[in-house]
ZAVORO-220168 format. One record per atom (N, C-alpha, C, O): atom name; residue in one letter; x, z, y; residue number from 1. Coordinates in steps of 0.05 Angstrom, whole numbers, plus 5000, padded with zeros to 4 digits. Example, Ala and Ser with C-alpha at 12.3 -4.5 7.8 and 13.67 -1.06 7.14 Angstrom:
<bapas>
(bapa 'N', 'A', (5264, 5156, 4886), 1)
(bapa 'CA', 'A', (5246, 5156, 4910), 1)
(bapa 'C', 'A', (5264, 5156, 4934), 1)
(bapa 'O', 'A', (5285, 5169, 4934), 1)
(bapa 'N', 'S', (5257, 5142, 4955), 2)
(bapa 'CA', 'S', (5273, 5143, 4979), 2)
(bapa 'C', 'S', (5258, 5157, 5001), 2)
(bapa 'O', 'S', (5268, 5161, 5023), 2)
</bapas>
This chain:
<bapas>
(bapa 'N', 'X', (4740, 5155, 4940), 1)
(bapa 'CA', 'X', (4741, 5171, 4916), 1)
(bapa 'C', 'X', (4767, 5187, 4915), 1)
(bapa 'O', 'X', (4785, 5182, 4931), 1)
(bapa 'N', 'X', (4769, 5205, 4897), 2)
(bapa 'CA', 'X', (4792, 5223, 4896), 2)
(bapa 'C', 'X', (4818, 5209, 4891), 2)
(bapa 'O', 'X', (4839, 5217, 4902), 2)
(bapa 'N', 'X', (4817, 5187, 4875), 3)
(bapa 'CA', 'X', (4842, 5173, 4870), 3)
(bapa 'C', 'X', (4853, 5159, 4895), 3)
(bapa 'O', 'X', (4877, 5157, 4899), 3)
(bapa 'N', 'X', (4835, 5149, 4911), 4)
(bapa 'CA', 'X', (4843, 5136, 4936), 4)
(bapa 'C', 'X', (4856, 5156, 4955), 4)
(bapa 'O', 'X', (4876, 5151, 4968), 4)
(bapa 'N', 'X', (4844, 5180, 4957), 5)
(bapa 'CA', 'X', (4854, 5201, 4974), 5)
(bapa 'C', 'X', (4882, 5209, 4965), 5)
(bapa 'O', 'X', (4900, 5212, 4981), 5)
(bapa 'N', 'X', (4885, 5213, 4938), 6)
(bapa 'CA', 'X', (4911, 5221, 4928), 6)
(bapa 'C', 'X', (4932, 5199, 4934), 6)
(bapa 'O', 'X', (4954, 5206, 4943), 6)
(bapa 'N', 'X', (4925, 5174, 4929), 7)
(bapa 'CA', 'X', (4943, 5152, 4935), 7)
(bapa 'C', 'X', (4950, 5151, 4965), 7)
(bapa 'O', 'X', (4973, 5145, 4972), 7)
(bapa 'N', 'X', (4930, 5156, 4981), 8)
(bapa 'CA', 'X', (4936, 5156, 5010), 8)
(bapa 'C', 'X', (4956, 5177, 5018), 8)
(bapa 'O', 'X', (4973, 5173, 5036), 8)
(bapa 'N', 'X', (4955, 5200, 5005), 9)
(bapa 'CA', 'X', (4974, 5222, 5011), 9)
(bapa 'C', 'X', (5001, 5216, 4999), 9)
(bapa 'O', 'X', (5021, 5226, 5010), 9)
(bapa 'N', 'X', (5002, 5201, 4977), 10)
(bapa 'CA', 'X', (5027, 5197, 4964), 10)
(bapa 'C', 'X', (5040, 5170, 4970), 10)
(bapa 'O', 'X', (5062, 5164, 4960), 10)
(bapa 'N', 'X', (5027, 5153, 4987), 11)
(bapa 'CA', 'X', (5036, 5125, 4989), 11)
(bapa 'C', 'X', (5065, 5122, 4998), 11)
(bapa 'O', 'X', (5077, 5101, 4991), 11)
(bapa 'N', 'X', (5077, 5139, 5012), 12)
(bapa 'CA', 'X', (5104, 5137, 5021), 12)
(bapa 'C', 'X', (5124, 5152, 5004), 12)
(bapa 'O', 'X', (5148, 5150, 5009), 12)
(bapa 'N', 'X', (5115, 5168, 4985), 13)
(bapa 'CA', 'X', (5133, 5185, 4971), 13)
(bapa 'C', 'X', (5154, 5170, 4954), 13)
(bapa 'O', 'X', (5177, 5178, 4953), 13)
(bapa 'N', 'X', (5146, 5148, 4942), 14)
(bapa 'CA', 'X', (5165, 5133, 4926), 14)
(bapa 'C', 'X', (5187, 5121, 4943), 14)
(bapa 'O', 'X', (5211, 5120, 4936), 14)
(bapa 'N', 'X', (5180, 5111, 4967), 15)
(bapa 'CA', 'X', (5200, 5100, 4985), 15)
(bapa 'C', 'X', (5217, 5121, 4998), 15)
(bapa 'O', 'X', (5240, 5117, 5003), 15)
(bapa 'N', 'X', (5205, 5145, 5005), 16)
(bapa 'CA', 'X', (5219, 5164, 5021), 16)
(bapa 'C', 'X', (5231, 5188, 5005), 16)
(bapa 'O', 'X', (5246, 5204, 5017), 16)
(bapa 'N', 'X', (5226, 5190, 4979), 17)
(bapa 'CA', 'X', (5237, 5212, 4964), 17)
(bapa 'C', 'X', (5248, 5201, 4937), 17)
(bapa 'O', 'X', (5250, 5177, 4933), 17)
(bapa 'N', 'X', (5257, 5218, 4920), 18)
(bapa 'CA', 'X', (5267, 5211, 4894), 18)
(bapa 'C', 'X', (5245, 5206, 4873), 18)
(bapa 'O', 'X', (5251, 5198, 4851), 18)
(bapa 'N', 'X', (5220, 5211, 4880), 19)
(bapa 'CA', 'X', (5198, 5207, 4862), 19)
(bapa 'C', 'X', (5196, 5178, 4854), 19)
(bapa 'O', 'X', (5199, 5160, 4870), 19)
(bapa 'N', 'X', (5190, 5173, 4828), 20)
(bapa 'CA', 'X', (5188, 5146, 4818), 20)
(bapa 'C', 'X', (5158, 5139, 4812), 20)
(bapa 'O', 'X', (5141, 5157, 4811), 20)
(bapa 'N', 'X', (5153, 5114, 4808), 21)
(bapa 'CA', 'X', (5126, 5106, 4801), 21)
(bapa 'C', 'X', (5118, 5118, 4774), 21)
(bapa 'O', 'X', (5095, 5126, 4770), 21)
(bapa 'N', 'X', (5137, 5121, 4756), 22)
(bapa 'CA', 'X', (5131, 5132, 4730), 22)
(bapa 'C', 'X', (5123, 5162, 4733), 22)
(bapa 'O', 'X', (5105, 5172, 4719), 22)
(bapa 'N', 'X', (5136, 5176, 4751), 23)
(bapa 'CA', 'X', (5129, 5204, 4756), 23)
(bapa 'C', 'X', (5102, 5206, 4769), 23)
(bapa 'O', 'X', (5086, 5224, 4762), 23)
(bapa 'N', 'X', (5096, 5188, 4788), 24)
(bapa 'CA', 'X', (5070, 5188, 4800), 24)
(bapa 'C', 'X', (5048, 5184, 4779), 24)
(bapa 'O', 'X', (5027, 5197, 4779), 24)
(bapa 'N', 'X', (5053, 5166, 4761), 25)
(bapa 'CA', 'X', (5034, 5160, 4739), 25)
(bapa 'C', 'X', (5031, 5184, 4721), 25)
(bapa 'O', 'X', (5008, 5191, 4714), 25)
(bapa 'N', 'X', (5053, 5197, 4714), 26)
(bapa 'CA', 'X', (5052, 5221, 4697), 26)
(bapa 'C', 'X', (5037, 5244, 4710), 26)
(bapa 'O', 'X', (5022, 5259, 4696), 26)
(bapa 'N', 'X', (5041, 5247, 4736), 27)
(bapa 'CA', 'X', (5028, 5270, 4749), 27)
(bapa 'C', 'X', (5000, 5265, 4759), 27)
(bapa 'O', 'X', (4983, 5283, 4759), 27)
(bapa 'N', 'X', (4994, 5240, 4766), 28)
(bapa 'CA', 'X', (4968, 5234, 4779), 28)
(bapa 'C', 'X', (4951, 5213, 4766), 28)
(bapa 'O', 'X', (4929, 5208, 4774), 28)
(bapa 'N', 'X', (4963, 5199, 4745), 29)
(bapa 'CA', 'X', (4948, 5180, 4730), 29)
(bapa 'C', 'X', (4955, 5151, 4738), 29)
(bapa 'O', 'X', (4967, 5146, 4759), 29)
(bapa 'N', 'X', (4947, 5132, 4720), 30)
(bapa 'CA', 'X', (4954, 5104, 4725), 30)
(bapa 'C', 'X', (4940, 5091, 4749), 30)
(bapa 'O', 'X', (4951, 5073, 4761), 30)
(bapa 'N', 'X', (4916, 5100, 4755), 31)
(bapa 'CA', 'X', (4901, 5088, 4777), 31)
(bapa 'C', 'X', (4915, 5095, 4803), 31)
(bapa 'O', 'X', (4919, 5077, 4820), 31)
(bapa 'N', 'X', (4922, 5120, 4807), 32)
(bapa 'CA', 'X', (4935, 5129, 4832), 32)
(bapa 'C', 'X', (4962, 5114, 4834), 32)
(bapa 'O', 'X', (4970, 5105, 4856), 32)
(bapa 'N', 'X', (4976, 5113, 4812), 33)
(bapa 'CA', 'X', (5003, 5098, 4812), 33)
(bapa 'C', 'X', (4999, 5070, 4820), 33)
(bapa 'O', 'X', (5015, 5059, 4836), 33)
(bapa 'N', 'X', (4978, 5057, 4810), 34)
(bapa 'CA', 'X', (4973, 5029, 4816), 34)
(bapa 'C', 'X', (4968, 5024, 4846), 34)
(bapa 'O', 'X', (4977, 5005, 4857), 34)
(bapa 'N', 'X', (4952, 5042, 4858), 35)
(bapa 'CA', 'X', (4946, 5040, 4886), 35)
(bapa 'C', 'X', (4971, 5044, 4903), 35)
(bapa 'O', 'X', (4976, 5030, 4922), 35)
(bapa 'N', 'X', (4987, 5065, 4896), 36)
(bapa 'CA', 'X', (5012, 5071, 4910), 36)
(bapa 'C', 'X', (5031, 5047, 4908), 36)
(bapa 'O', 'X', (5043, 5039, 4928), 36)
(bapa 'N', 'X', (5033, 5037, 4884), 37)
(bapa 'CA', 'X', (5051, 5014, 4880), 37)
(bapa 'C', 'X', (5041, 4989, 4895), 37)
(bapa 'O', 'X', (5057, 4975, 4907), 37)
(bapa 'N', 'X', (5015, 4985, 4895), 38)
(bapa 'CA', 'X', (5004, 4962, 4910), 38)
(bapa 'C', 'X', (5009, 4964, 4940), 38)
(bapa 'O', 'X', (5017, 4944, 4953), 38)
(bapa 'N', 'X', (5005, 4988, 4951), 39)
(bapa 'CA', 'X', (5010, 4992, 4980), 39)
(bapa 'C', 'X', (5040, 4988, 4986), 39)
(bapa 'O', 'X', (5047, 4978, 5007), 39)
(bapa 'N', 'X', (5057, 4997, 4968), 40)
(bapa 'CA', 'X', (5086, 4994, 4972), 40)
(bapa 'C', 'X', (5093, 4964, 4973), 40)
(bapa 'O', 'X', (5110, 4956, 4989), 40)
(bapa 'N', 'X', (5081, 4949, 4955), 41)
(bapa 'CA', 'X', (5087, 4920, 4954), 41)
(bapa 'C', 'X', (5077, 4907, 4979), 41)
(bapa 'O', 'X', (5091, 4889, 4989), 41)
(bapa 'N', 'X', (5054, 4914, 4989), 42)
(bapa 'CA', 'X', (5044, 4902, 5014), 42)
(bapa 'C', 'X', (5062, 4909, 5037), 42)
(bapa 'O', 'X', (5068, 4892, 5054), 42)
(bapa 'N', 'X', (5072, 4933, 5038), 43)
(bapa 'CA', 'X', (5090, 4942, 5059), 43)
(bapa 'C', 'X', (5117, 4926, 5058), 43)
(bapa 'O', 'X', (5130, 4923, 5079), 43)
(bapa 'N', 'X', (5125, 4917, 5035), 44)
(bapa 'CA', 'X', (5150, 4903, 5032), 44)
(bapa 'C', 'X', (5148, 4873, 5034), 44)
(bapa 'O', 'X', (5168, 4859, 5032), 44)
(bapa 'N', 'X', (5124, 4862, 5039), 45)
(bapa 'CA', 'X', (5121, 4833, 5044), 45)
(bapa 'C', 'X', (5139, 4826, 5068), 45)
(bapa 'O', 'X', (5141, 4842, 5087), 45)
(bapa 'N', 'X', (5150, 4803, 5068), 46)
(bapa 'CA', 'X', (5168, 4795, 5090), 46)
(bapa 'C', 'X', (5155, 4797, 5117), 46)
(bapa 'O', 'X', (5132, 4789, 5121), 46)
(bapa 'N', 'X', (5169, 4808, 5135), 47)
(bapa 'CA', 'X', (5159, 4810, 5163), 47)
(bapa 'C', 'X', (5169, 4786, 5178), 47)
(bapa 'O', 'X', (5192, 4778, 5177), 47)
(bapa 'N', 'X', (5151, 4774, 5193), 48)
(bapa 'CA', 'X', (5158, 4750, 5208), 48)
(bapa 'C', 'X', (5155, 4758, 5238), 48)
(bapa 'O', 'X', (5136, 4772, 5246), 48)
(bapa 'N', 'X', (5174, 4749, 5254), 49)
(bapa 'CA', 'X', (5173, 4755, 5283), 49)
(bapa 'C', 'X', (5154, 4736, 5296), 49)
(bapa 'O', 'X', (5155, 4712, 5293), 49)
(bapa 'N', 'X', (5135, 4748, 5311), 50)
(bapa 'CA', 'X', (5115, 4732, 5324), 50)
(bapa 'C', 'X', (5117, 4735, 5355), 50)
(bapa 'O', 'X', (5122, 4757, 5365), 50)
(bapa 'N', 'X', (5113, 4714, 5368), 51)
(bapa 'CA', 'X', (5113, 4715, 5398), 51)
(bapa 'C', 'X', (5084, 4720, 5408), 51)
(bapa 'O', 'X', (5080, 4727, 5431), 51)
(bapa 'N', 'X', (5065, 4716, 5390), 52)
(bapa 'CA', 'X', (5037, 4719, 5398), 52)
(bapa 'C', 'X', (5024, 4741, 5382), 52)
(bapa 'O', 'X', (5026, 4742, 5358), 52)
(bapa 'N', 'X', (5010, 4758, 5396), 53)
(bapa 'CA', 'X', (4997, 4781, 5383), 53)
(bapa 'C', 'X', (4976, 4772, 5363), 53)
(bapa 'O', 'X', (4973, 4784, 5342), 53)
(bapa 'N', 'X', (4962, 4750, 5368), 54)
(bapa 'CA', 'X', (4941, 4740, 5350), 54)
(bapa 'C', 'X', (4954, 4731, 5324), 54)
(bapa 'O', 'X', (4943, 4735, 5302), 54)
(bapa 'N', 'X', (4977, 4718, 5326), 55)
(bapa 'CA', 'X', (4992, 4710, 5301), 55)
(bapa 'C', 'X', (5000, 4733, 5285), 55)
(bapa 'O', 'X', (4999, 4733, 5260), 55)
(bapa 'N', 'X', (5009, 4754, 5299), 56)
(bapa 'CA', 'X', (5018, 4778, 5285), 56)
(bapa 'C', 'X', (4994, 4791, 5270), 56)
(bapa 'O', 'X', (4997, 4800, 5247), 56)
(bapa 'N', 'X', (4971, 4792, 5283), 57)
(bapa 'CA', 'X', (4948, 4803, 5270), 57)
(bapa 'C', 'X', (4939, 4786, 5246), 57)
(bapa 'O', 'X', (4930, 4796, 5226), 57)
(bapa 'N', 'X', (4941, 4760, 5249), 58)
(bapa 'CA', 'X', (4934, 4742, 5227), 58)
(bapa 'C', 'X', (4952, 4747, 5203), 58)
(bapa 'O', 'X', (4943, 4747, 5181), 58)
(bapa 'N', 'X', (4978, 4752, 5208), 59)
(bapa 'CA', 'X', (4996, 4758, 5186), 59)
(bapa 'C', 'X', (4988, 4785, 5174), 59)
(bapa 'O', 'X', (4990, 4788, 5149), 59)
(bapa 'N', 'X', (4980, 4805, 5189), 60)
(bapa 'CA', 'X', (4972, 4831, 5178), 60)
(bapa 'C', 'X', (4948, 4826, 5160), 60)
(bapa 'O', 'X', (4946, 4837, 5138), 60)
(bapa 'N', 'X', (4929, 4809, 5168), 61)
(bapa 'CA', 'X', (4906, 4803, 5151), 61)
(bapa 'C', 'X', (4914, 4789, 5126), 61)
(bapa 'O', 'X', (4904, 4795, 5104), 61)
(bapa 'N', 'X', (4933, 4771, 5128), 62)
(bapa 'CA', 'X', (4942, 4756, 5104), 62)
(bapa 'C', 'X', (4954, 4776, 5084), 62)
(bapa 'O', 'X', (4948, 4773, 5060), 62)
(bapa 'N', 'X', (4970, 4795, 5093), 63)
(bapa 'CA', 'X', (4982, 4814, 5075), 63)
(bapa 'C', 'X', (4960, 4831, 5062), 63)
(bapa 'O', 'X', (4962, 4837, 5038), 63)
(bapa 'N', 'X', (4940, 4838, 5076), 64)
(bapa 'CA', 'X', (4919, 4854, 5065), 64)
(bapa 'C', 'X', (4902, 4838, 5045), 64)
(bapa 'O', 'X', (4894, 4849, 5024), 64)
(bapa 'N', 'X', (4898, 4813, 5050), 65)
(bapa 'CA', 'X', (4883, 4796, 5031), 65)
(bapa 'C', 'X', (4899, 4793, 5005), 65)
(bapa 'O', 'X', (4888, 4791, 4983), 65)
(bapa 'N', 'X', (4925, 4791, 5007), 66)
(bapa 'CA', 'X', (4943, 4790, 4983), 66)
(bapa 'C', 'X', (4939, 4815, 4967), 66)
(bapa 'O', 'X', (4936, 4814, 4942), 66)
(bapa 'N', 'X', (4938, 4838, 4980), 67)
(bapa 'CA', 'X', (4935, 4863, 4966), 67)
(bapa 'C', 'X', (4908, 4866, 4953), 67)
(bapa 'O', 'X', (4905, 4879, 4932), 67)
(bapa 'N', 'X', (4888, 4854, 4966), 68)
(bapa 'CA', 'X', (4861, 4857, 4956), 68)
(bapa 'C', 'X', (4857, 4844, 4929), 68)
(bapa 'O', 'X', (4838, 4850, 4914), 68)
(bapa 'N', 'X', (4875, 4827, 4921), 69)
(bapa 'CA', 'X', (4871, 4814, 4895), 69)
(bapa 'C', 'X', (4875, 4834, 4873), 69)
(bapa 'O', 'X', (4864, 4830, 4851), 69)
(bapa 'N', 'X', (4888, 4856, 4877), 70)
(bapa 'CA', 'X', (4892, 4877, 4857), 70)
(bapa 'C', 'X', (4871, 4898, 4858), 70)
(bapa 'O', 'X', (4858, 4904, 4838), 70)
(bapa 'N', 'X', (4867, 4910, 4881), 71)
(bapa 'CA', 'X', (4848, 4933, 4883), 71)
(bapa 'C', 'X', (4842, 4937, 4913), 71)
(bapa 'O', 'X', (4860, 4940, 4929), 71)
(bapa 'N', 'X', (4817, 4937, 4920), 72)
(bapa 'CA', 'X', (4809, 4940, 4948), 72)
(bapa 'C', 'X', (4818, 4966, 4960), 72)
(bapa 'O', 'X', (4822, 4969, 4984), 72)
(bapa 'N', 'X', (4823, 4986, 4943), 73)
(bapa 'CA', 'X', (4832, 5012, 4953), 73)
(bapa 'C', 'X', (4860, 5011, 4965), 73)
(bapa 'O', 'X', (4866, 5028, 4982), 73)
(bapa 'N', 'X', (4876, 4992, 4957), 74)
(bapa 'CA', 'X', (4902, 4988, 4969), 74)
(bapa 'C', 'X', (4899, 4983, 4999), 74)
(bapa 'O', 'X', (4914, 4993, 5015), 74)
(bapa 'N', 'X', (4879, 4967, 5006), 75)
(bapa 'CA', 'X', (4873, 4961, 5034), 75)
(bapa 'C', 'X', (4865, 4986, 5050), 75)
(bapa 'O', 'X', (4873, 4990, 5073), 75)
(bapa 'N', 'X', (4848, 5003, 5037), 76)
(bapa 'CA', 'X', (4840, 5028, 5050), 76)
(bapa 'C', 'X', (4864, 5045, 5056), 76)
(bapa 'O', 'X', (4866, 5055, 5079), 76)
(bapa 'N', 'X', (4882, 5048, 5037), 77)
(bapa 'CA', 'X', (4906, 5064, 5042), 77)
(bapa 'C', 'X', (4924, 5051, 5064), 77)
(bapa 'O', 'X', (4934, 5065, 5081), 77)
(bapa 'N', 'X', (4926, 5024, 5063), 78)
(bapa 'CA', 'X', (4943, 5011, 5083), 78)
(bapa 'C', 'X', (4931, 5014, 5111), 78)
(bapa 'O', 'X', (4946, 5020, 5130), 78)
(bapa 'N', 'X', (4905, 5010, 5114), 79)
(bapa 'CA', 'X', (4893, 5014, 5140), 79)
(bapa 'C', 'X', (4895, 5042, 5150), 79)
(bapa 'O', 'X', (4900, 5047, 5174), 79)
(bapa 'N', 'X', (4892, 5062, 5132), 80)
(bapa 'CA', 'X', (4895, 5090, 5140), 80)
(bapa 'C', 'X', (4923, 5096, 5149), 80)
(bapa 'O', 'X', (4927, 5114, 5165), 80)
(bapa 'N', 'X', (4943, 5081, 5139), 81)
(bapa 'CA', 'X', (4971, 5086, 5146), 81)
(bapa 'C', 'X', (4977, 5075, 5174), 81)
(bapa 'O', 'X', (4997, 5083, 5186), 81)
(bapa 'N', 'X', (4961, 5057, 5184), 82)
(bapa 'CA', 'X', (4967, 5044, 5210), 82)
(bapa 'C', 'X', (4960, 5062, 5233), 82)
(bapa 'O', 'X', (4964, 5054, 5256), 82)
</bapas>
């Protein structure tokens, strides 16, 4: 949907620019802000060093499942970013 596409385009702006979540919400609405914020939170989950590729992939899945508790569209944006 349009909100997911907008969030996908904006997902790094809060981390990489002076734009705030409040500004994203004012410009694009609360749903887009929620998806952007959710993707940002998933990206900031602690990274663990893995010696095994399978363990690393399992951790990636864990992070995505955590994000899915809020909105499945966060996962779509996260996967598109990979």
